[in-house]
C-alpha positions as a printed NumPy array, in Angstrom:
array([[ 28.383,  25.085, -81.859],
       [ 27.047,  27.718, -79.484],
       [ 24.251,  29.986, -80.62 ],
       [ 24.193,  33.699, -79.848],
       [ 22.08 ,  33.241, -76.707],
       [ 24.504,  30.656, -75.33 ],
       [ 27.448,  33.005, -75.878],
       [ 25.617,  35.792, -74.054],
       [ 24.792,  33.464, -71.139],
       [ 28.383,  32.196, -71.036],
       [ 29.865,  35.704, -70.895],
       [ 27.252,  36.908, -68.379],
       [ 27.853,  33.837, -66.217],
       [ 31.607,  34.403, -66.38 ],
       [ 31.304,  38.07 , -65.372],
       [ 28.885,  37.323, -62.492],
       [ 31.04 ,  34.434, -61.26 ],
       [ 34.167,  36.6  , -61.472],
       [ 32.516,  39.308, -59.359],
       [ 31.351,  36.675, -56.856],
       [ 34.849,  35.174, -56.762],
       [ 36.481,  38.563, -56.088],
       [ 34.019,  39.292, -53.277],
       [ 34.178,  35.936, -51.51 ],
       [ 37.628,  34.482, -52.333],
       [ 39.063,  35.261, -48.887],
       [ 36.087,  33.688, -47.107],
       [ 36.365,  30.634, -49.347],
       [ 40.084,  30.287, -48.641],
       [ 39.204,  30.365, -44.946],
       [ 37.065,  27.254, -45.543],
       [ 39.631,  25.406, -47.692],
       [ 42.647,  25.91 , -45.394],
       [ 41.331,  24.152, -42.241],
       [ 40.053,  21.156, -44.217],
       [ 43.447,  20.735, -45.939],
       [ 45.233,  21.28 , -42.617],
       [ 43.129,  18.518, -41.026],
       [ 44.085,  16.051, -43.786],
       [ 47.778,  16.976, -43.631],
       [ 47.877,  16.62 , -39.848],
       [ 46.359,  13.126, -40.096],
       [ 49.629,  11.97 , -41.651],
       [ 51.933,  13.835, -39.276],
       [ 53.31 ,  12.566, -36.001],
       [ 53.326,  14.836, -34.103],
       [ 50.939,  17.124, -36.033],
       [ 52.858,  20.342, -36.703],
       [ 51.337,  21.94 , -39.822],
       [ 49.051,  24.934, -39.593],
       [ 47.534,  26.653, -42.622],
       [ 46.322,  30.234, -42.428],
       [ 44.328,  32.074, -45.064],
       [ 44.691,  35.845, -44.551],
       [ 43.756,  36.535, -48.185],
       [ 45.498,  36.072, -51.528],
       [ 47.698,  33.268, -50.17 ],
       [ 47.834,  30.3  , -47.851],
       [ 50.471,  30.77 , -45.158],
       [ 52.225,  27.591, -44.131],
       [ 53.12 ,  27.503, -40.444],
       [ 54.939,  24.645, -38.761],
       [ 55.24 ,  24.54 , -34.99 ],
       [ 58.656,  22.819, -35.238],
       [ 60.252,  25.732, -37.097],
       [ 61.796,  28.346, -34.776],
       [ 59.828,  31.602, -34.348],
       [ 60.969,  34.297, -36.735],
       [ 62.176,  31.808, -39.367],
       [ 60.827,  32.407, -42.83 ],
       [ 57.847,  30.178, -43.627],
       [ 56.392,  29.964, -47.119],
       [ 53.184,  31.375, -48.511],
       [ 51.341,  29.605, -51.317],
       [ 49.374,  31.637, -53.883],
       [ 45.676,  30.924, -53.428],
       [ 44.13 ,  32.192, -56.658],
       [ 45.961,  29.522, -58.668],
       [ 44.133,  26.885, -56.681],
       [ 40.527,  28.044, -56.886],
       [ 40.084,  30.51 , -59.769],
       [ 38.534,  27.649, -61.749],
       [ 35.31 ,  28.233, -59.792],
       [ 34.632,  31.014, -62.314],
       [ 34.925,  28.574, -65.212],
       [ 32.569,  26.087, -63.534],
       [ 29.907,  28.742, -62.941],
       [ 30.225,  30.026, -66.519],
       [ 29.678,  26.498, -67.859],
       [ 26.512,  26.142, -65.779],
       [ 25.287,  29.461, -67.222],
       [ 25.153,  27.85 , -70.69 ],
       [ 21.797,  26.258, -69.85 ],
       [ 18.762,  28.029, -71.346],
       [ 17.244,  28.366, -67.867],
       [ 20.155,  28.373, -65.406],
       [ 18.023,  29.656, -62.507],
       [ 15.662,  26.655, -62.437],
       [ 15.719,  24.964, -59.045],
       [ 17.185,  21.71 , -60.359],
       [ 19.996,  23.619, -62.118],
       [ 20.823,  25.622, -58.981],
       [ 20.91 ,  22.405, -56.918],
       [ 23.26 ,  20.818, -59.477],
       [ 25.478,  23.917, -59.433],
       [ 25.631,  23.724, -55.634],
       [ 26.616,  20.025, -55.809],
       [ 29.219,  20.857, -58.458],
       [ 30.682,  23.577, -56.227],
       [ 30.926,  21.058, -53.36 ],
       [ 32.806,  18.687, -55.68 ],
       [ 35.139,  21.492, -56.728],
       [ 35.669,  22.409, -53.051],
       [ 36.802,  18.81 , -52.421],
       [ 39.188,  19.09 , -55.392],
       [ 40.619,  22.336, -53.965],
       [ 41.16 ,  20.798, -50.53 ],
       [ 42.862,  17.71 , -51.97 ],
       [ 45.178,  19.676, -54.205],
       [ 46.094,  22.129, -51.474],
       [ 47.24 ,  19.038, -49.55 ],
       [ 49.261,  18.014, -52.624],
       [ 50.784,  21.489, -52.858],
       [ 51.869,  21.519, -49.212],
       [ 53.198,  17.951, -49.29 ],
       [ 55.01 ,  18.667, -52.563],
       [ 56.664,  21.655, -50.916],
       [ 57.696,  19.545, -47.927],
       [ 58.952,  16.734, -50.147],
       [ 61.012,  18.791, -52.592],
       [ 61.891,  22.241, -51.236],
       [ 63.394,  21.719, -47.781],
       [ 66.735,  20.24 , -48.876],
       [ 68.155,  17.635, -46.51 ],
       [ 65.022,  17.66 , -44.374],
       [ 62.946,  16.663, -47.427],
       [ 65.328,  13.827, -48.294],
       [ 65.308,  12.577, -44.69 ],
       [ 61.495,  12.606, -44.365],
       [ 60.322,  11.696, -47.883],
       [ 61.503,   8.761, -49.963],
       [ 61.869,   8.881, -53.734],
       [ 58.399,   7.435, -54.363],
       [ 56.751,   9.894, -51.949],
       [ 58.606,  12.863, -53.44 ],
       [ 57.542,  11.881, -56.96 ],
       [ 53.956,  11.165, -55.889],
       [ 53.372,  14.532, -54.218],
       [ 55.269,  16.566, -56.814],
       [ 53.583,  14.825, -59.764],
       [ 50.115,  15.278, -58.248],
       [ 50.717,  18.954, -57.606],
       [ 52.171,  19.603, -61.072],
       [ 49.332,  17.682, -62.72 ],
       [ 46.831,  20.004, -61.049],
       [ 48.837,  23.107, -61.98 ],
       [ 49.208,  22.136, -65.628],
       [ 45.97 ,  20.342, -66.501],
       [ 43.834,  19.487, -63.488],
       [ 42.737,  22.983, -62.554],
       [ 41.338,  23.479, -66.056],
       [ 39.993,  19.948, -66.466],
       [ 38.232,  19.708, -63.086],
       [ 35.445,  22.227, -63.86 ],
       [ 34.762,  20.583, -67.243],
       [ 34.641,  17.073, -65.781],
       [ 32.341,  18.137, -62.944],
       [ 30.106,  20.064, -65.366],
       [ 30.02 ,  17.095, -67.751],
       [ 28.641,  14.811, -65.054],
       [ 26.425,  17.267, -63.152],
       [ 25.593,  20.239, -65.323],
       [ 25.665,  19.333, -68.98 ],
       [ 22.274,  20.031, -70.557],
       [ 20.405,  16.996, -71.774],
       [ 20.685,  16.667, -75.558],
       [ 17.559,  17.673, -77.429],
       [ 15.536,  14.818, -78.832],
       [ 16.031,  14.615, -82.611],
       [ 13.062,  15.673, -84.705],
       [ 12.686,  12.306, -86.422],
       [ 12.43 ,  10.556, -83.043],
       [  9.392,  12.6  , -82.086],
       [  6.027,  11.498, -83.395],
       [  4.786,  14.039, -85.923],
       [  1.179,  13.54 , -84.944],
       [ -1.031,  11.143, -83.068],
       [ -3.305,   8.983, -85.052],
       [ -6.921,   9.639, -84.366],
       [ -9.129,   6.68 , -83.659],
       [-11.837,   6.186, -86.218],
       [-15.269,   6.619, -84.825],
       [-17.642,   3.762, -85.41 ],
       [-21.158,   4.876, -86.225]])
């Protein structure tokens, strides 16, 4: 059960993280898109996918689609809004600004960045595998279609909420307080010999 101070820290952390997210979301998307593009292009021959991040969405560009043809945009906030939840969880600590806590938060954000890159790859591949009609059927087998679509839907339904909690559990969870009975009540004084 959270005490009053923990609730205040949680809400304050959420509000600060939300403000940070609003200010820097476009810059962050600009860092996620090229990393996901690199991974996608590793599996393409020839490499044709380009991801752009103009803000609020990832634009999917393929060089083999004729100019002027409609190419999809993928909503970006769905992918990375969970940063706010991760930061709020780290704010639960009694002293969240200690150096070791800030270092752990930074490591947790790097882990979450990796999650965002991986699941943007899943989103793009799921789109390729299931939404392009005959082209999808010709280029993706049944197993591949199910793999990419299941991975993407898992992230949409549960993964985007679970990821911050799992990362926080391993990197940011405060150490449990030592129970009172485990602590020595007093130290025995040595008897002086006269």
